[in-house]
Structure formats: C-alpha cells, structure tokens
N, C-alpha and C positions, 0 to 999 in steps of 0.2 A: 656412750659408748664409743670408743674407738675403731676408723674403722680403715682397715688393713684392705690394698688396692696394688695386684703387683700391676706395672707398669713396663711392659715389652722393650723393648727398643725401636724406632720411632712409629713408636703412640702416642694420643694427643688426645687431652682432656680438659676443658675449663672446671678452672677453681675460682669461685669466688669469680666470672666477669675477667679471670684472665686463660692464655690458653696454654700451656704447659704443653710439654713433648721433650720424651725425652730420648736423648740424640747418643744416649750411651749403651749398656748392655740395659741387661735388663734389668730391673730394680723392686724394690719394694717399698712400697710410702702407708705409713700408720700416724694417719690424722688425726689428734688426737683431739678439736674443739668440732664444734657444727657446723660447717661448708657446704657453702650450694659444691654440690663436685658433678659436671658429665664427664664418662667417656666418648673416646671419638663415637664407638656407633651409634651414640644414645642422645644423637648430636644429630637437628637438622637444618640444613643450610635456608638462606631465604631464597634459592633459586628453585632445592626442591623439594620447597611446599609450593607445591599444587594442586594437592587436591585439596575440596572446604578440608576436610579432618587432615591433613598436616596441618593445613590453616591454623588449625581448632592448638594440632600440637606446641607449632613452632612459635607460638603465641605465648604459651603455657610457659613454653622455655625460656622466652626469653624475662616471663618475670623469675621465671625462677633462677638466673646468674645474672641478672639487670636489677637486688629486688630494691633502688632507690628512684624503678620506676614503673616496679613493680605495679602498684596501681590500675596505666596507662596500662599494663602490658592483662590485667588482669580485665579490663574494662574491653579489647580489641575483644579478647576469647574470652570472653565470657556473646557479645555479638556472634563470634564464628560457628560458637558452642549453639544457641541458637535458631539461625538461619539453619545448620545441619538439620539440627530434629524438627521445625518445622517443613525442609524439605523431605524429611527419611524421619516423619517418626515412629518410625521400628528400632531405633534407636537412643530412646526417650527412656531405656534404663538406663541402659551405657553413660548417659549421660549426669543421672541424677550420680551414680556411683560417683562421676568425678567431678560434679557442684560441690557433693558433701567433703570430697577429700580438702577441696580448697577451699572452700569455707572452714575447716580446719586448720588452714595453717598450713595442709600436707602438699606439698605444688612438688613432690620428689612424685611420690604416690598417684597422683591427679596424674602428669605423666607418662604415667608406670597405666593408669586403668584406661588414657586418650590410644593407649598403644590396642588396646582393645574395640577402640571408632577407627580406627586406620583398617585392622584387620575386618570390619561390621564392614568398614564403606564395599574394599576389594572385592568380599565377598557380593555384595548389591553391582557391582557392576559387572563381574565373573555373570552370578545371571541374569541382567541385561543385558551381558552376548553375547552368549547363547540364545536366550528369546530370537534376540536379531536372528543370528544364524538359521535357527530354525523356519526364519519366515521368509527367505531372501534365496532367491533360487540362488542353482550354485553357474557361475560363467563355462556361454555354453551351453546349457539345460535347454534357451531357447531352440536354437539348434537342430539338437534332438526331436523337438516336437514339433519338426514342420515333416 
C-alpha cells in the first residue's frame, strides 16, 4: 500500500539510509514500494541516546535504516533491552511487546513500542527525583532549626 508523506520545507527524513531534505516549498511524496522511512522527529542521534531506553531505540533505529547490518544492530538492541529489563523489571511487559514486533520483522512498529519504554523510563526517573526531593532538607533549613 503506498505511503503518502507531507514533506514541509526544511524537513529531513531518512529513506533507506539516505538523508533527504526538502529545500523548496511544501511537497507531498507518494512512496509506492516498501521502504525504511523515518521522519526527522522520529530520528534519534548518537549524541541524544544518553539513557538506557534511548540506547534501545537508537540500536533498533539503526537496524531499521541500515538493513545490511540489521543482525548486528539487533544483537546490540537485544543486549540493551535485556539490561534495561534486568535493572527495571516493571518494563518486562513493554519489552515483550517490542520483542514480538522485532521477531515478526516489524522493526518500525517495534520502534513505536520503544517510545513506550522511553516514557516508562521517564516516569521512573520522575518518581526517583520526587522521592529524593522529599528526603533531602531544603537549603537553609538547618539554619532555621538553630
């Protein structure tokens, strides 16, 4: 089934490993065959993959846009996903969903599911920050007690 893409001026996307940028006015593209396509907003750079969940996404993203090295990137993806679940078992159901998509060869759908893992990670971090803030005294509080 063809994919219709609105490609705004200045937008970038990756199509089968090639970075494409629209340098003119808005354009509509119609892709007639199956291709690995990621829009700029879906692309994560190496520099931005700084958390465990984002590394899961980045390795899977690479397996999607570089199919000639897919097996290598999927091995890295599985290592990162396993490490994440070992450190955070509450993510095991999300990890199972991701693995199921990868096992079926649906890498793009798996990438969408990794976004749930990134949201899960953010929720865990927010909870930890909240707990730390509750337990630490406010600056200057010790002066008030004297």
